[in-house]
C-alpha positions, -999 to +999 in steps of 0.1 A: -162-055-088-165-031-058-145-054-035-118-056-061-114-019-063-113-017-025-086-044-023-064-023-047-071+010-028-063-006+006-032-022-008-020+012-022-028+030+010-005+007+029+021+012+001+022-025-006+032-037-040+014-064-058+045-086-055+044-082-017+007-093-017+014-123-039+043-134-017+023-130+015-006-150-001+017-177-014+008-171-050+024-158-082+024-122-091+004-130-122-022-148-101-025-118-077-027-094-106-056-113-120-074-108-088-070-070-090-080-070-126-111-090-117-101-118-141-106-145-115-132-152-088-121-147-052-132-173-027-143-163+008-112-180+021-089-160-003-108-127+007-101-135+044-064-141+035-062-108+017-078-090+046-052-106+070-023-093+048-040-059+047-043-060+085-081-056+084-113-075+085-128-089+053-160-068+060-139-037+059-129-046+023-165-049+014-175-016+031-144+004+024-151+040+012-120+053-007-136+088-008-129+091+029-092+086+025-065+105+007-027+103+005-012+133+022+024+128+012+051+104+004+086+117+014+119+100+008+146+107+034+182+096+037+171+074+066+145+057+045+110+063+031+082+075+053+047+076+042+019+095+059-017+089+052-047+106+068-083+096+070-106+126+064-142+133+056-172+123+077-156+111+109-191+109+122-191+080+146-168+061+170-162+033+146-145+056+122-125+072+150-116+038+163-104+028+128-083+059+126-067+053+159-060+017+150-045+028+117-023+054+134-011+028+160-003+005+131+018+032+114+036+040+147+046+004+151+057+001+115+077+033+118+094+019+150+102-013+132+116+005+102+138+027+124+152-004+142+158-021+109+177+010+096+198+010+128+207-026+123+216-021+087+236+010+096+255-010+122+263-038+097+275-012+072+299+003+098+315-031+105 
């Protein structure tokens, strides 16, 4: 059950919807929902696929500690939606710091991509 809760927490931290996860995994929304409700067994292969969608290693799903993470804010702007998350509590070793740096880098890349997408959409709307 612990890994199921971790999958859901990690999905929510990335602001992914269940429908997005299902689509990325090539399965129905109902099928994915059953995973998060622990109504179906997850194979090792499926766990690895879920980890790939969540941009993490499957071992991180097994070891994830949701108490170290909290949602700082979710702000909607005219340009789009920006989400900020911070890792807090017990940054005691380089592995945690490395994870934080990696997560920040991922957010920067996602932010850049979304800004570029907004520019393209804005250009199309102007034409």
